[in-house]
C-alpha positions as CSV (number, residue, x, y, z in Angstrom):
1,X,-42.5,-39.2,6.6
2,X,-42.4,-37.6,3.1
3,X,-42.8,-34.2,4.6
4,X,-40.0,-34.8,7.1
5,X,-37.7,-35.9,4.3
6,X,-38.6,-32.8,2.3
7,X,-37.8,-30.5,5.2
8,X,-34.5,-32.2,5.9
9,X,-33.6,-31.9,2.2
10,X,-34.4,-28.2,2.2
11,X,-32.4,-27.5,5.4
12,X,-29.4,-29.4,4.0
13,X,-29.4,-27.6,0.7
14,X,-29.9,-24.2,2.4
15,X,-26.9,-24.9,4.7
16,X,-24.7,-25.9,1.7
17,X,-25.8,-22.8,-0.2
18,X,-25.2,-20.5,2.8
19,X,-21.7,-21.9,3.4
20,X,-20.8,-21.5,-0.3
21,X,-22.3,-18.0,-0.3
22,X,-20.4,-17.0,2.8
23,X,-17.0,-18.1,1.5
24,X,-14.6,-15.2,1.7
25,X,-12.4,-14.3,-1.2
26,X,-8.9,-13.0,-0.7
27,X,-6.1,-11.4,-2.7
28,X,-2.4,-11.4,-1.8
29,X,-0.5,-8.9,-4.0
30,X,2.6,-6.8,-4.4
31,X,3.1,-3.3,-6.0
32,X,4.7,-3.2,-9.4
33,X,5.0,0.6,-9.1
34,X,6.6,1.0,-5.6
35,X,10.1,-0.1,-6.6
36,X,10.3,2.7,-9.2
37,X,9.3,5.6,-6.9
38,X,11.8,8.0,-5.4
39,X,11.9,6.2,-2.0
40,X,11.5,2.7,-3.6
41,X,10.9,-0.5,-1.7
42,X,8.8,-3.6,-1.7
43,X,5.1,-3.8,-0.8
44,X,3.0,-6.8,0.4
45,X,-0.8,-6.5,0.5
46,X,-3.6,-8.6,1.8
47,X,-7.3,-8.0,0.8
48,X,-10.3,-9.8,2.2
49,X,-13.9,-9.4,1.2
50,X,-16.3,-9.0,4.1
51,X,-18.6,-12.0,4.6
52,X,-21.5,-11.7,2.2
53,X,-23.6,-14.2,4.1
54,X,-24.9,-11.7,6.7
55,X,-25.8,-8.8,4.5
56,X,-26.4,-8.2,0.8
57,X,-24.7,-4.8,1.1
58,X,-21.6,-6.1,2.9
59,X,-21.0,-8.4,0.0
60,X,-19.6,-5.5,-2.0
61,X,-17.1,-4.3,0.7
62,X,-13.6,-5.4,1.4
63,X,-10.7,-4.3,3.5
64,X,-7.0,-4.2,2.4
65,X,-3.8,-3.7,4.3
66,X,-0.6,-2.6,2.5
67,X,2.8,-2.9,4.3
68,X,5.9,-1.5,2.6
69,X,9.5,-1.8,3.3
70,X,11.1,1.4,2.1
71,X,14.6,1.4,0.7
72,X,16.4,2.9,-2.2
73,X,19.7,4.4,-3.3
74,X,19.9,7.4,-5.6
75,X,22.9,8.9,-7.3
76,X,24.1,12.5,-7.1
77,X,26.5,14.5,-9.1
78,X,29.5,15.6,-7.1
79,X,31.4,18.7,-8.4
80,X,35.0,19.4,-7.5
81,X,38.3,19.3,-9.1
82,X,36.9,16.2,-10.9
83,X,33.1,15.8,-11.6
84,X,31.7,12.4,-11.0
85,X,28.5,10.6,-9.9
86,X,28.0,8.7,-6.7
87,X,25.4,6.1,-7.2
88,X,24.7,5.6,-3.5
89,X,24.8,9.3,-2.4
90,X,21.2,9.3,-1.2
91,X,20.1,6.3,0.9
92,X,16.4,5.8,1.9
93,X,15.2,3.3,4.5
94,X,12.0,2.9,6.6
95,X,8.5,1.5,6.4
96,X,4.9,2.5,5.5
97,X,1.5,1.0,6.2
98,X,-1.8,1.8,4.4
99,X,-5.1,0.4,5.4
100,X,-8.1,0.6,3.0
101,X,-11.8,0.1,2.9
102,X,-13.2,-0.6,-0.6
103,X,-16.7,-0.6,-2.1
104,X,-17.2,-2.6,-5.2
105,X,-19.9,-1.6,-7.7
106,X,-20.5,-5.2,-8.8
107,X,-21.2,-8.5,-7.0
108,X,-17.9,-10.1,-8.0
109,X,-15.7,-8.5,-5.3
110,X,-12.7,-8.4,-5.1
111,X,-12.9,-8.2,-8.9
112,X,-14.4,-5.1,-10.6
113,X,-14.6,-1.4,-10.3
114,X,-14.4,0.1,-6.8
115,X,-13.9,3.2,-4.8
116,X,-11.9,3.3,-1.6
117,X,-11.0,5.3,1.5
118,X,-7.5,4.9,2.9
119,X,-5.2,6.2,5.6
120,X,-1.4,6.0,5.6
121,X,1.6,6.3,7.9
122,X,5.2,6.3,6.8
123,X,8.4,6.5,8.8
124,X,11.7,6.7,6.9
125,X,15.1,8.4,6.7
126,X,17.2,9.8,4.0
127,X,21.0,9.9,4.4
128,X,23.3,11.8,2.1
129,X,27.0,10.9,2.2
130,X,29.8,12.8,0.4
131,X,32.2,10.1,-0.4
132,X,35.0,12.6,-1.0
133,X,35.2,13.3,2.7
134,X,33.8,10.0,4.1
135,X,31.0,9.2,6.6
136,X,32.0,12.0,8.9
137,X,30.4,14.4,6.4
138,X,26.9,13.0,6.1
139,X,23.5,14.6,6.3
140,X,20.5,12.7,7.6
141,X,16.8,13.7,7.5
142,X,14.1,11.7,9.3
143,X,10.5,11.9,8.1
144,X,7.1,10.8,9.4
145,X,4.0,11.1,7.2
146,X,0.3,10.8,8.2
147,X,-2.1,10.8,5.3
148,X,-5.7,10.2,4.3
149,X,-7.4,10.0,1.0
150,X,-10.0,8.8,-1.4
151,X,-9.5,6.9,-4.7
152,X,-11.0,4.6,-7.3
153,X,-9.7,1.7,-9.2
154,X,-10.3,-1.5,-11.2
155,X,-9.1,-4.9,-10.2
156,X,-9.5,-7.6,-12.9
157,X,-8.3,-11.1,-13.5
158,X,-5.6,-11.8,-16.1
159,X,-5.4,-15.5,-15.6
160,X,-7.6,-18.0,-13.6
161,X,-6.2,-16.9,-10.2
162,X,-4.1,-13.8,-10.9
163,X,-5.2,-10.2,-10.8
164,X,-4.1,-6.7,-11.7
165,X,-5.3,-3.8,-9.6
166,X,-5.0,-0.2,-11.0
167,X,-5.6,2.6,-8.5
168,X,-5.6,6.4,-8.7
169,X,-6.5,8.6,-5.7
170,X,-6.0,11.9,-3.9
171,X,-3.8,11.8,-0.8
172,X,-3.6,14.6,1.8
173,X,-0.5,14.5,4.0
174,X,0.9,16.0,7.2
175,X,4.7,15.8,7.1
176,X,7.0,15.9,10.1
177,X,10.8,16.0,9.7
178,X,14.0,16.6,11.5
179,X,17.5,17.0,10.2
180,X,21.0,16.4,11.3
181,X,23.5,18.6,9.4
182,X,27.1,17.9,8.5
183,X,29.3,17.7,11.6
184,X,26.4,17.7,14.1
185,X,25.2,15.0,16.5
186,X,21.8,16.6,17.1
187,X,18.6,16.5,15.1
188,X,16.8,19.8,14.5
189,X,13.0,19.6,14.1
190,X,11.6,21.3,11.0
191,X,8.2,23.0,10.8
192,X,5.3,20.7,10.0
193,X,4.3,20.7,6.3
194,X,0.9,20.0,4.6
195,X,1.1,18.4,1.3
196,X,-1.3,17.0,-1.4
197,X,-0.4,14.5,-4.0
198,X,-1.9,12.2,-6.6
199,X,-1.7,8.6,-5.4
200,X,-1.1,6.0,-8.1
201,X,-0.4,2.3,-7.8
202,X,-0.4,-1.0,-9.7
203,X,-0.7,-4.3,-7.9
204,X,-0.2,-7.8,-9.2
205,X,-1.9,-10.4,-7.0
206,X,-3.1,-14.0,-6.4
207,X,-6.8,-14.5,-5.8
208,X,-7.9,-17.4,-3.6
């Protein structure tokens, strides 16, 4: 009877420990940097650590999905008989998504130093309107970007349940675009462009 009780106690404690060990940790965050970029917009991100209960290695991995609504207005200087600035001359709108896979170098994921691989897709337009002549004289360019890259960062807690995530990476892009010139109703496709840029971001999040 004593042996049976001991076995049951071990099974119960092991089950409780396993459930606790397998508990996933998540971060919901938003970019503090995105609103100040050229295109602007608002980003919502969700990160989830992969279940550590099945593999010691997997405990250090997480996946993250970033979804961005792109929008911004930029001013332009208009020269003529009288020079002035139009604050809404350039209008950006569209969306972007960026999935990531992260590897944390410590066992406290999603907190700590990590490296990541990411892909990206963006679809947006830029409309320029000359207010001196009205909407009939506008110029619209549509863009689609496909990218891939590698980066590194550090996510740390600033309060009990809040985090800051600093990320720097290298992003290689293929850019497709088409333009509709003043007075035209048709879009003309531009040649594809390859681009490379430094990817920087700063996220503020809630860890749960």
